[in-house]
C-alpha angles and dihedrals in degrees: 000000000000100000091049091051096044102035100030097124093042091052092050091050092049090047091049091051095049090042089057089046091053092048088050089055091048090052093047095048106031105040086084088066089070102028108027097089094046092053095041093054091046093243088126134019116238091253093052091046092052092047093050092044091052091057099043099038091050092046090050093048096043103037100033105021091108135263090229123033124191100247095217105061113243092335091280093144131034115239096205098086089054095056093100096037106044091154089067090053089052094049091042093054090049090049091048094052092047093047096047091045091051093051092047090051092051092047092048092052089053091045094241116149104221130168115267090197092055092046093058093041091052090049093049091049090051096054094042090054094057096034099050111353137244095314091070091065126080099220097188088063090052090051090054090054093051089048091052089060089073101029103050099049088046094053095045092044090053093048092047090051091053095047093047095046091048091053089049093051098041100038120007102040095049133096094248107033092172097052090049092046089057089051101043108026093075086059091054089047090052091049090050091048090050096050094042092050088051092049091050093046096043099038104022114032094037088076095051091061093257095125109174119192118246093261095048091045093054093041091053091046092051090050090052090048093053093047092048091048092051093048088047092052092051093045094049095046087055093057103103101213121165105249090202092061115121119264096260091055090048090051091052092051093049089051089053089058091051090049091061090047092051094052089055092050089048092055091052092046090051091051093048091046094050092051095045106038100038083079089070089068098030102045096067092038092053088049091056094046090047096050092047093048092048091049094246102326112136109217121197093224122031124202106224120243111241095250097054102076096049088047089055092044094051091045092054092047093049091050096049093045095049105032107011097101099078099059091040087060093051095050097037100042111003103067102044139332109279130204122185093263092050092045090050092051090051095046093048092046091051091050091048091052091051089054093048092047096047088049091055095037094239114161103246140187115214089205095057091044093055095044088051090051093050088050090052092054090048091050089055086068094046133272091280090069091067124088100226099190092056091047092050091053091049094051092048091050090052094052094049095045096088097044094042091049090048095047094048091048092051092052094046091044091056091047091052093047090053093045093051093035096233 
């Protein structure tokens, strides 16, 4: 117990610093999940996107980041073997945050969209392996994560393909795209309202202590959907667009409508992402603070100290403002050419997949879901529309995320053990 007693404050300060660093990495790498499609399809400029993301990501992290976070992220490792050696748990969590943050920073510099969740999970697995051994790790959970690499992009790609093709058939490939847009776009708006309300309820409000039952959640979402659709119908019927305009002009006007829709979806995605993924930085940090404050007791649930959520929120905002551009470029422009209607299809498909996954409790990476959706939209235009070299890099970066996180964590963990003489 000695290092916890004698270095308690130092450990908390180090943990706070690496927690901020990790949050910075999350901001830099993951803001593209919410904003990449909007920027790529020119619905927003990069400055506007970053400004909007700052507000919504911070709100999500601060308001809905969770009063109580399960200290051991997603139950990947078992706390029992650490009961007698809490100092190793503390050093391991610090090492994990530092390792995952480092990898995210590297990936962001290279413009690779990787999964922040998988980075921290990989890091935690790495330190647990060398601290305790294989029995500390719940391997079935790890298997589920590896499975989700294939499943989630496939689901979201399929949904994006369907949404995009339906918009093509109902609106773009018709004689009067504008007339049909007025008729069908409110339906898309309603669908978007429904999914976004569900994301916010399932991912956002759950953490505030507003826990609606399944029935109330769906009822509320349907109500939101209907209201959004009605507002959409009124707004669109007010647009005075010349019906005699040539088809190209009509297309451009329809795209403008989709651009507005996509910005709204992006705001909701940023909020949901802030509330969900801030835990990747905060979970391990809360664990450290909790162990130190309880003199080495490892609690299953840790109430979060008041300063932790804002720290995570500011970290995310700093990262996305300073380094967020690179990954936004990859997702928005690198994979395939996006227009507002395509971007909207991808964004909505990604959000739908998040809802499906959280309903089934599948471990999910927002990043992989969105990349899958963008691929699906690209596929709808034929394989030639995809930029294969970019896609290859992305897939490689996904596969190496777990091992790289683990390797970095092991190295840092050994350095820390030597430094503190444990």
